[in-house]
TORLUM-993816 format. One line per field, with one value per residue (C-alpha): residue number from 1; residue in one letter; y, x, z. Coordinates in steps of 0.25 Angstrom, whole numbers, plus 5000, padded with zeros to 4 digits. Example, Ala and Ser with C-alpha at 12.3 -4.5 7.8 and 13.67 -1.06 7.14 Angstrom:
! residues 2
midren 1 2
nulo A S
v 4982 4996
u 5049 5055
w 5031 5029
This chain:
! residues 136
midren 1 2 3 4 5 6 7 8 9 10 11 12 13 14 15 16 17 18 19 20 21 22 23 24 25 26 27 28 29 30 31 32 33 34 35 36 37 38 39 40 41 42 43 44 45 46 47 48 49 50 51 52 53 54 55 56 57 58 59 60 61 62 63 64 65 66 67 68 69 70 71 72 73 74 75 76 77 78 79 80 81 82 83 84 85 86 87 88 89 90 91 92 93 94 95 96 97 98 99 100 101 102 103 104 105 106 107 108 109 110 111 112 113 114 115 116 117 118 119 120 121 122 123 124 125 126 127 128 129 130 131 132 133 134 135 136
nulo M R S R P A L L A A L G L A L G V A G V V S Y F P V V V H F G A W L P R V R N G A L P N L L V V V L G L A L A V V A L V R A R R R L V P G L L V V L T A V V A G S F A A M L Y V A T A L P A R A G P T V G A P A P D F A L V D Q S G A T V R L A D F R G A P L L L V F Y R G H W
v 5095 5091 5090 5077 5078 5080 5068 5060 5066 5062 5048 5049 5052 5041 5031 5035 5036 5021 5015 5020 5016 5003 4999 4997 4985 4980 4979 4975 4963 4959 4964 4950 4945 4956 4963 4970 4977 4979 4986 4990 4995 4996 4992 5005 5013 5012 5016 5027 5032 5029 5040 5049 5048 5049 5063 5068 5066 5073 5085 5086 5084 5095 5111 5112 5107 5110 5098 5088 5094 5094 5077 5076 5081 5073 5059 5063 5065 5051 5043 5050 5045 5033 5029 5037 5029 5016 5019 5029 5027 5015 5010 5005 5009 5000 4992 4982 4967 4957 4954 4938 4928 4936 4928 4931 4938 4932 4932 4925 4923 4915 4901 4897 4889 4900 4897 4908 4903 4910 4911 4908 4895 4891 4895 4883 4877 4879 4890 4896 4910 4913 4928 4933 4945 4938 4940 4954
u 4893 4907 4916 4920 4935 4931 4923 4936 4945 4935 4934 4951 4950 4940 4948 4961 4953 4949 4962 4966 4956 4955 4968 4964 4953 4963 4975 4968 4959 4970 4983 4989 4985 4990 5003 5004 4990 4994 5007 5008 4992 4995 4982 4975 4986 4981 4968 4974 4983 4970 4963 4973 4975 4959 4959 4970 4965 4953 4959 4967 4953 4946 4944 4941 4952 4951 4941 4947 4962 4957 4954 4967 4974 4965 4968 4984 4982 4975 4985 4998 4992 4989 5004 5010 5002 5007 5020 5027 5018 5018 5034 5042 5057 5066 5074 5086 5083 5092 5104 5100 5108 5110 5106 5091 5091 5087 5073 5064 5048 5038 5032 5019 5018 5025 5039 5049 5057 5072 5078 5092 5085 5086 5099 5107 5093 5084 5074 5062 5057 5045 5038 5026 5016 5003 4990 4985
w 4941 4942 4930 4925 4929 4943 4943 4935 4945 4959 4952 4952 4967 4970 4962 4969 4983 4980 4976 4991 4997 4992 4995 5010 5006 4999 5009 5019 5012 5002 5009 5013 4999 4991 4996 4983 4983 4999 4996 4984 4981 4965 4963 4973 4967 4953 4957 4964 4952 4942 4950 4952 4936 4934 4942 4935 4921 4926 4932 4916 4911 4918 4917 4929 4937 4950 4957 4949 4952 4966 4964 4957 4971 4979 4970 4971 4985 4987 4978 4984 4999 4992 4988 5001 5009 5000 4998 5009 5021 5023 5016 5026 5025 5019 5030 5030 5032 5036 5025 5019 5026 5040 5051 5058 5070 5082 5086 5095 5093 5101 5094 5092 5106 5114 5113 5110 5098 5094 5080 5087 5090 5075 5072 5062 5062 5047 5052 5044 5047 5042 5045 5039 5040 5042 5036 5035
């Protein structure tokens, strides 16, 4: 029979894995409507951290520390990998954008009727450009 701290540490690992795994359905189904969840994943991080804390508590309470210790290490690896995936691997380097008030560089696009339209065609006239990423 397993000891209670080992079960508590296993529950902590399960919570950590659940926090990571549940991130992906949330992003796929609700990412367009919840960009903060997609980019920050705070609810998932809280579940992962709760799992890690539970595993650490189990280790502290254990008399035999081998199994709970291994589970704490696994939970820490899961938490660290999730944090690295969110904040290191997907982080884009900072780029300098255009300065405020500088004229936009000329570009050409095809409109809905197939005609090529250039930005230079509108110089001196009011123009509103709308850029959107689309729906994902």
